[in-house]
C-alpha positions in Angstrom: -127.8 -176.6 61.0 -125.0 -178.9 59.9 -123.0 -175.8 58.9 -123.4 -174.3 62.4 -122.3 -177.5 64.0 -118.9 -177.3 62.3 -118.1 -174.3 64.7 -118.5 -176.5 67.8 -115.3 -176.2 69.9 -116.5 -178.8 72.4 -117.1 -181.8 70.2 -118.3 -184.9 72.1 -116.8 -188.3 72.1 -119.3 -191.2 72.2 -119.4 -192.9 75.6 -118.7 -196.3 74.0 -115.3 -195.0 72.9 -114.2 -193.9 76.4 -113.0 -196.0 79.3 -113.2 -195.2 83.0 -110.5 -196.3 85.4 -109.8 -196.2 89.1 -106.7 -194.2 88.5 -108.7 -191.6 86.6 -111.3 -191.3 89.4 -108.5 -190.7 91.9 -106.8 -188.1 89.7 -110.2 -186.4 89.1 -110.7 -186.2 92.9 -107.2 -184.6 93.3 -108.1 -182.1 90.5 -111.3 -181.1 92.3 -109.5 -180.7 95.6 -106.7 -178.6 94.0 -109.3 -176.4 92.3 -111.2 -175.9 95.6 -108.0 -174.9 97.5 -106.8 -172.5 94.8 -110.3 -171.0 94.5 -110.5 -170.3 98.2 -107.1 -168.7 98.2 -108.0 -166.6 95.2 -111.3 -165.6 96.8 -109.5 -164.5 100.0 -107.0 -162.5 98.0 -109.9 -160.8 96.1 -111.7 -159.9 99.3 -108.5 -158.5 101.0 -107.6 -155.0 99.8 -104.1 -154.6 98.4 -101.8 -152.2 100.2 -99.1 -150.3 98.2 -96.7 -147.6 99.1 -95.4 -144.6 97.1 -93.0 -141.8 97.9 -93.6 -138.1 96.9 -92.7 -134.6 97.9 -94.4 -133.7 101.2 -97.4 -131.5 100.4 -98.4 -130.9 104.0 -99.2 -127.2 104.3 -99.8 -127.2 108.1 -97.9 -124.4 109.9 -97.9 -126.2 113.3 -96.8 -129.6 114.5 -98.0 -131.2 117.7 -95.5 -133.1 119.8 -97.0 -135.5 122.4 -94.7 -136.6 125.2 -94.6 -138.4 128.5 -91.1 -138.1 130.0 -89.9 -138.8 133.5 -86.8 -137.0 134.8 -85.3 -139.3 137.4 -83.2 -136.7 139.3 -84.8 -133.4 138.4 -87.4 -132.0 140.8 -90.6 -130.6 139.4 -89.9 -127.2 140.9 -86.9 -126.8 138.6 -88.0 -128.8 135.5 -88.5 -126.5 132.5 -89.6 -127.3 129.0 -88.1 -125.0 126.4 -88.5 -124.8 122.6 -86.1 -123.4 120.0 -86.5 -123.6 116.2 -85.0 -122.4 113.0 -87.4 -119.5 112.7 -85.9 -117.9 115.8 -88.7 -119.0 118.2 -87.4 -119.3 121.7 -89.9 -120.2 124.3 -88.8 -120.8 127.9 -90.7 -122.9 130.5 -93.7 -123.7 128.4 -96.7 -124.1 130.7 -99.8 -124.7 128.5 -101.0 -128.4 128.2 -98.3 -129.8 130.4 -98.8 -131.5 133.8 -96.3 -132.7 136.3 -96.1 -135.5 138.9 -93.5 -135.9 141.6 -91.7 -139.2 141.3 -89.4 -141.2 143.5 -85.8 -142.2 142.5 -87.3 -145.2 140.5 -89.6 -142.9 138.4 -92.8 -144.1 140.2 -95.4 -141.4 140.5 -96.0 -140.3 144.1 -97.7 -137.0 144.3 -99.5 -134.7 141.8 -97.7 -131.4 141.3 -100.3 -129.8 139.0 -100.2 -128.1 135.7 -96.9 -126.6 134.8 -96.9 -122.9 135.5 -94.6 -120.0 135.5 -92.3 -120.1 138.5 -93.5 -118.0 141.4 -91.8 -114.7 142.1 -90.8 -114.0 145.7 -90.1 -110.8 147.6 -86.7 -109.9 149.1 -85.7 -107.6 151.9 -83.2 -105.0 150.7 -83.0 -102.7 153.8 -80.8 -104.8 156.0 -77.2 -103.9 157.0 -74.3 -105.1 154.9 -73.0 -108.4 155.9 -69.7 -107.0 157.2 -71.6 -104.6 159.5 -74.0 -107.3 160.6 -71.0 -109.5 161.7 -69.4 -106.8 163.9 -71.1 -108.3 166.9 -70.5 -111.9 165.7 -72.2 -114.3 163.3 -75.7 -115.1 164.4 -76.3 -117.7 161.7 -74.0 -120.5 162.7 -71.5 -121.6 159.9 -71.5 -125.4 159.6 -68.8 -127.6 158.1 -68.4 -131.3 157.4 -66.8 -131.7 160.9 -69.8 -130.3 162.9 -72.8 -130.5 160.6 -74.1 -133.9 161.7 -73.6 -133.2 165.5 -75.2 -129.8 165.2 -78.3 -131.1 163.3 -78.8 -134.0 165.6 -78.0 -132.0 168.8 -80.8 -129.5 168.2 -84.5 -130.2 167.8 -85.2 -127.5 165.2 -82.7 -126.2 162.7 -83.0 -124.0 159.6 -80.1 -124.1 157.2 -79.2 -121.9 154.3 -77.1 -123.8 151.7 -75.5 -121.2 149.6 -72.7 -120.6 147.1 -70.6 -117.3 147.1 -70.9 -117.0 143.3 -74.8 -117.2 143.4 -76.4 -113.7 143.0 -79.5 -114.8 144.8 -77.4 -116.1 147.7 -75.6 -112.8 147.9 -78.9 -111.0 148.0 -80.2 -113.4 150.8 -77.1 -113.2 153.0 -78.0 -110.0 154.9 -81.6 -111.1 155.3 -80.5 -114.5 156.6 -78.3 -112.9 159.2 -81.1 -110.5 160.2 -83.4 -113.5 160.5 -81.0 -115.2 162.8 -80.9 -112.1 165.0 -84.7 -111.9 165.1 -84.9 -115.6 166.1 -82.8 -114.7 169.2 -85.1 -111.9 170.1 -88.3 -113.7 169.5 -89.6 -115.4 172.7 -91.4 -118.1 170.8 -88.3 -119.1 168.9 -85.3 -118.3 171.1 -83.8 -121.5 172.4 -86.2 -123.7 170.3 -84.8 -122.9 166.8 -81.2 -122.7 165.6 -80.3 -120.8 162.4 -77.3 -122.0 160.4 -75.6 -121.8 157.0 -73.3 -123.9 154.8 -70.9 -122.6 152.1 -71.3 -125.2 149.4 -68.1 -124.1 147.6 -66.0 -124.7 150.7 -68.1 -127.8 151.8 -68.8 -129.4 148.4 -68.6 -132.9 149.8 -71.1 -132.1 152.5 -73.6 -130.4 150.1 -73.3 -133.4 147.7 -74.8 -135.6 150.4 -77.8 -133.2 150.6 -78.7 -133.7 146.9 -78.7 -129.9 146.2 -79.2 -128.7 142.7 -79.9 -125.0 143.2 -78.7 -122.2 145.5 -79.9 -120.9 147.8 -81.7 -123.8 149.3 -83.4 -123.2 152.7 -84.0 -126.5 154.5 -85.6 -127.3 157.8 -84.4 -130.1 160.0 -86.3 -131.6 162.9 -84.9 -134.2 165.2 -81.8 -134.6 163.0 -83.7 -135.3 159.7 -85.1 -133.1 157.0 -88.7 -132.1 157.8 -91.0 -131.4 154.9 -90.2 -129.6 151.6 -87.6 -126.9 151.1 -88.7 -123.4 151.8 -89.7 -121.5 148.6 -91.6 -118.4 149.6 -90.7 -114.8 150.3 -87.1 -114.3 151.4 -87.9 -111.6 154.0 -87.4 -111.7 157.7 -91.1 -111.5 158.3 -92.0 -114.4 156.1 -89.1 -116.5 157.5 -90.1 -115.8 161.1 -93.7 -116.8 160.4 -92.6 -120.0 158.7 -90.3 -120.8 161.6 -93.1 -120.2 164.1 -95.4 -122.5 162.2 -92.8 -125.2 162.0 -91.8 -125.0 165.6 -95.4 -124.9 166.7 -96.5 -127.6 164.4 -99.3 -125.5 162.9 -100.1 -127.4 159.7 -102.9 -125.0 158.7 -100.4 -122.1 158.7 -97.8 -124.2 156.9 -100.1 -125.0 153.9 -99.6 -121.6 152.4 -95.9 -122.4 152.2 -96.4 -125.3 149.8 -96.5 -129.0 150.2 -96.0 -130.4 153.7 -94.5 -133.8 152.6 -90.9 -134.5 151.5 -89.3 -133.3 148.4 -89.2 -135.9 145.7 -86.1 -136.3 143.5 -87.8 -136.8 140.1 -90.6 -135.4 138.0 -92.9 -136.8 135.2 -93.9 -134.3 132.6 -96.7 -135.2 130.2 -98.8 -133.4 127.7 -98.2 -131.8 124.3 -96.6 -128.7 122.8 -97.4 -127.0 119.5 -94.3 -126.1 117.5 -93.6 -124.5 114.1 -93.3 -127.1 111.4 -89.6 -126.4 110.8 -86.5 -128.0 112.2 -85.9 -127.2 115.9 -85.7 -128.8 119.3 -87.4 -128.9 122.6 -85.4 -129.6 125.7 -85.9 -130.2 129.4 -83.5 -128.7 131.8 -83.1 -127.4 135.4 -84.2 -123.7 135.5 -85.3 -121.3 138.2 -86.2 -117.7 138.2 -85.0 -117.3 141.8 -82.2 -119.8 142.1 -78.8 -120.3 140.6 -78.5 -123.9 139.2 -75.3 -125.8 140.0 -74.3 -127.0 136.5 -72.1 -129.8 137.9 -74.9 -131.2 140.0 -77.7 -131.4 137.4 -78.5 -135.1 136.6 -80.5 -135.3 133.4 -81.2 -139.1 133.5 -84.7 -139.7 132.1 -87.2 -142.3 130.9 -89.1 -141.6 127.6 -92.5 -143.3 128.1 -94.0 -141.8 125.0 -92.9 -139.4 122.3 -95.1 -139.1 119.2 -95.8 -136.5 116.6 -99.2 -135.5 115.2 -102.7 -135.1 116.6 -103.3 -138.9 116.7 -101.1 -140.8 119.1 -100.5 -144.4 118.0 -100.7 -147.1 120.7 -97.7 -149.2 121.6 -96.3 -151.5 118.9 -98.5 -151.0 115.9 -101.7 -149.0 115.3 -104.6 -150.2 113.2 -106.0 -146.9 112.0 -109.6 -146.3 110.8 -108.8 -147.2 107.2 -107.8 -150.7 108.3 -104.2 -150.4 107.2 -101.6 -151.6 109.8 -98.9 -149.0 110.0 -95.6 -150.4 111.3 -93.7 -147.6 113.0 -90.0 -147.2 112.5 -87.7 -147.3 115.6 -89.1 -144.6 118.0 -88.6 -143.3 121.5 -90.9 -145.4 123.6 -90.3 -147.0 127.0 -86.6 -146.3 126.9 -84.3 -145.4 129.8 -81.4 -143.0 129.3 -79.3 -143.1 132.5 -76.2 -140.8 133.0 -73.1 -142.5 134.4 -71.2 -139.2 135.0 -72.5 -135.8 135.8 -72.3 -132.9 133.5 -73.4 -134.9 130.5 -76.8 -135.4 128.9 -78.5 -137.6 126.3 -79.4 -135.9 123.1 -81.9 -137.4 120.7 -82.0 -136.6 116.9 -85.3 -137.4 115.3 -86.1 -137.5 111.6 -89.9 -137.1 111.2 -91.5 -138.5 108.1 -95.1 -137.6 107.1 -97.1 -140.7 106.3 -100.4 -140.4 104.6 -102.4 -143.5 105.1 -105.5 -143.9 102.9 -108.2 -146.6 103.0 -110.9 -147.3 100.5 -112.2 -143.8 101.2 -110.8 -140.8 99.5 -109.7 -139.0 102.7 -106.1 -139.8 103.8 -105.1 -140.0 107.5 -101.9 -138.2 108.4 -99.5 -140.0 110.6 -95.8 -139.5 111.5 -93.0 -142.0 111.6 -89.7 -141.4 113.3 -86.1 -142.4 112.8 -84.2 -141.8 116.1 -80.5 -141.6 117.0 -79.4 -140.9 120.6 -76.0 -140.2 122.1 -74.6 -138.8 125.3 -73.0 -135.3 125.0 -70.5 -133.6 127.4 -71.0 -130.0 128.6 -68.8 -127.2 129.6 -68.3 -126.5 133.3 -70.5 -123.4 133.2 -73.3 -125.0 131.1 -76.4 -126.6 132.6 -77.0 -130.0 131.0 -80.3 -130.5 129.2 -82.3 -133.5 127.7 -82.5 -132.3 124.1 -84.9 -133.7 121.5 -83.9 -132.3 118.1 -86.4 -132.9 115.3 -86.1 -132.4 111.5 -88.9 -133.0 109.0 -88.2 -135.0 105.9 -89.0 -133.2 102.6 -90.4 -136.5 101.3 -93.6 -138.1 102.4 -94.8 -141.7 102.3 -98.3 -142.5 100.9 -99.8 -145.8 101.9 -102.9 -146.7 99.9 -105.4 -149.5 99.5 -107.1 -150.8 96.4 -109.3 -153.8 95.6 -108.9 -156.1 92.6 -111.3 -155.8 89.7 -114.1 -158.4 89.4 -112.9 -159.4 85.9 -109.3 -160.1 87.3 -110.9 -162.4 89.9 -113.0 -164.2 87.2 -110.0 -164.5 84.9 -108.0 -166.1 87.7 -110.8 -168.5 88.6 -111.0 -169.7 85.0 -107.3 -170.0 84.8 -107.4 -172.2 87.9 -110.1 -174.4 86.6 -108.6 -174.8 83.1 -105.0 -175.1 84.2 -105.7 -177.6 86.9 -107.9 -179.7 84.6 -105.2 -179.7 81.9 -102.3 -180.4 84.1 -104.0 -183.2 86.0 -105.2 -184.6 82.6 -101.6 -184.7 81.3 -100.5 -186.5 84.5 -103.3 -189.0 84.3 -102.5 -189.8 80.6 -98.8 -190.3 81.4 -99.6 -192.6 84.4 -102.2 -194.5 82.3 -99.6 -195.3 79.6 -96.9 -196.3 82.1 -99.3 -198.7 83.9 -100.6 -200.1 80.6 -97.0 -200.8 79.4 -96.2 -202.7 82.6 -99.2 -204.9 82.2 -98.2 -205.8 78.6 
C-alpha cells in the first residue's frame, strides 16, 4: 500500500498548513463564473452544426434546367409579348406557351385584367378577291384619309369612326388595303351603318407624329372611336368585309353579346405581366421577351422594352426573398440576383440585356442527401439596336463548370469533453496564478 501511494498525482496538503483569505474567496468566485460562461459557450458551439464550403467540378447530370420568372413589361401589350428561347445546341423556340400566364397591366405595372395562359397567336382570315386599290379609287376614296390637321376634328365630329392605322412598308397593311376600301363601300350601302359610321385610314409613315400620340406598336391597327375617344380594344379578328361589317354593326348597335366574340370589351392596357417557368437545355443560351405578331408588322422604332423583374430564379425550388432557410437548416445567402428591379428605357430602340452566371450549389444537412440550389451573378446593361431590328429584353445565362458544396458537421463528443477539461484546468490555473501574485503584493505592502 505505501508503494502504491507514491504514484499519487494529487497529494494533499494538511489543512493546518493552508490559509483562507477574502481575496482568495473572491478570486475563486471569479474562476467559477468564468468557467460557467466558457462552458455555456462551448456547449452552444457543440450543439450548433458547423457549416463549411468546398468547390468542385460540377457533377450535375441533369439535361434540363428550369427557369422561374415573373416579369412585367411596362409598355408591351400582352397580345404582342412573346417569350423566345435560343441556346448553344441550336434550339430556337418562338413564343413559348406552356406554363406561362399573362396579366394586363397599367402604365405603372399594376395588374388590371387577366389575359389567360399564353397561347399561340390566333390566325385570321383575309379577303383576296377585291379589286386592286387603284381600280377601287377610280370613283374616289371611300375610306377617308386623315392627317394631323383634320384627325381630331374628324374623330370628334362623328359619333362612330373606324380607323385603319397602316404603314406602306407593312405586308399585312398592303394585303388589308383593298379589303378596307371595300369595307368602306359596304358601309355606305348598308342601311344600318350608312350615316352612322365613318371609315377612315391614317398613313403612319406620312403622319408619324400623329401615330405616335396613339401609342401604336404594330401595323395594321384597326381602332374604333366613339364620341371622340377610343372605345374598347383594338379589332383583332378576321380581316374580311363580312367580319368587319358584323363588328361595326355590333359596335354601332351596342350589342355587347355579339361583341364578346371579338375579344375583350374593355380598353387596351399598355403593359403585360408574364409569370411561370420554362424548361431549357442545360447549356449556355438565352431567353428573351420581345414584340412579335404573326399577323402584324412591328414598328421597331416604337417598341419600348422597359420592364420590371419581380422574380428570376433557376431550379425547381424557388427561394424566397432575401435568404432561404432550406430543409437542411443551412442559411444560403444568395449572390446579387434579379429581384424587384426596374429597368426603364430613356430612349427608344434600345433594350436592357442581362448576363447571368449560374452556379450550382449543393446544400447538405446532417442527412446524406444534398439539396441542389442555384446562385446567380448578374450584370446588366442597355444595348442599342439597328433601325430594322425589334428590341428585346434578353436574359443570357451561362452555367459555371464549378459547383459549390455547402455541408454541415457536428463536433465529436471527445472534442467537447477535451475543451471542457481545458476550460476547467486552464481557468483554475490562470486564476490561481493571479491570486498568488495579488497575495504576495498585498502581503509586501502590509510589511
